[in-house]
PLY file of the C-alpha trace (Angstrom):
ply
format ascii 1.0
element vertex 78
property float x
property float y
property float z
element edge 77
property int vertex1
property int vertex2
end_header
-14.98 -33.32 16.43
-15.72 -31.76 19.85
-19.29 -31.82 21.11
-21.09 -28.72 22.40
-24.36 -29.05 24.29
-26.77 -26.17 24.57
-30.26 -25.37 25.72
-32.76 -23.38 23.68
-36.41 -22.43 23.94
-38.83 -25.00 22.54
-40.01 -22.59 19.82
-36.43 -22.07 18.60
-35.81 -25.83 18.60
-38.94 -26.30 16.48
-37.83 -23.63 14.01
-34.34 -25.15 13.87
-35.73 -28.61 13.10
-38.01 -27.22 10.37
-35.20 -25.19 8.78
-32.82 -28.15 8.83
-35.48 -30.43 7.33
-36.29 -27.97 4.53
-32.58 -27.68 3.65
-31.96 -31.42 3.86
-29.43 -30.90 6.67
-29.06 -32.17 10.19
-29.74 -29.71 12.98
-26.05 -29.91 13.91
-24.94 -29.06 10.37
-27.31 -26.09 10.25
-26.12 -24.79 13.63
-22.48 -25.17 12.50
-23.21 -23.27 9.26
-25.08 -20.51 11.13
-22.32 -20.19 13.70
-19.65 -20.09 11.00
-21.58 -17.36 9.17
-22.06 -15.38 12.38
-18.39 -15.61 13.33
-17.29 -14.66 9.82
-19.43 -11.51 10.12
-18.12 -10.77 13.62
-14.54 -11.19 12.40
-15.22 -8.67 9.65
-16.56 -6.25 12.27
-19.85 -6.16 10.38
-18.31 -3.31 8.33
-20.18 -0.83 6.22
-23.30 -1.47 4.19
-21.07 -1.82 1.12
-18.98 -4.44 2.94
-22.09 -6.39 3.87
-23.43 -6.27 0.28
-20.09 -6.76 -1.46
-21.20 -10.07 -3.01
-24.23 -8.29 -4.52
-22.49 -5.23 -5.95
-22.32 -5.34 -9.73
-24.52 -8.40 -10.26
-27.36 -6.46 -11.91
-26.97 -5.09 -15.40
-28.47 -1.76 -16.40
-27.67 1.92 -16.83
-24.69 3.00 -14.72
-26.33 6.35 -13.90
-29.65 4.85 -12.75
-29.80 6.69 -9.42
-28.49 10.03 -10.66
-30.00 10.72 -14.06
-33.32 12.59 -14.11
-34.70 10.57 -17.05
-34.61 7.40 -14.94
-36.44 9.10 -12.07
-39.27 10.53 -14.20
-42.59 9.50 -12.64
-40.94 7.73 -9.72
-42.92 7.99 -6.49
-46.21 9.05 -8.05
0 1
1 2
2 3
3 4
4 5
5 6
6 7
7 8
8 9
9 10
10 11
11 12
12 13
13 14
14 15
15 16
16 17
17 18
18 19
19 20
20 21
21 22
22 23
23 24
24 25
25 26
26 27
27 28
28 29
29 30
30 31
31 32
32 33
33 34
34 35
35 36
36 37
37 38
38 39
39 40
40 41
41 42
42 43
43 44
44 45
45 46
46 47
47 48
48 49
49 50
50 51
51 52
52 53
53 54
54 55
55 56
56 57
57 58
58 59
59 60
60 61
61 62
62 63
63 64
64 65
65 66
66 67
67 68
68 69
69 70
70 71
71 72
72 73
73 74
74 75
75 76
76 77
């Protein structure tokens, strides 16, 4: 596997170490995962809001007309 060296501010290095520790990963593994995620998003062109939330669409059960039916909005915002 090729090696990439980089410099980062001390504060970012501290946050990276803490995040890696809390996930039980090495710093290198976390950076690889973050870079892979970033590049996957860049490849998709960051798309629309629906594209970005595609994995969340349809995971909640409830009335299909929740945002359009007046009975569901009664008292909302008061």
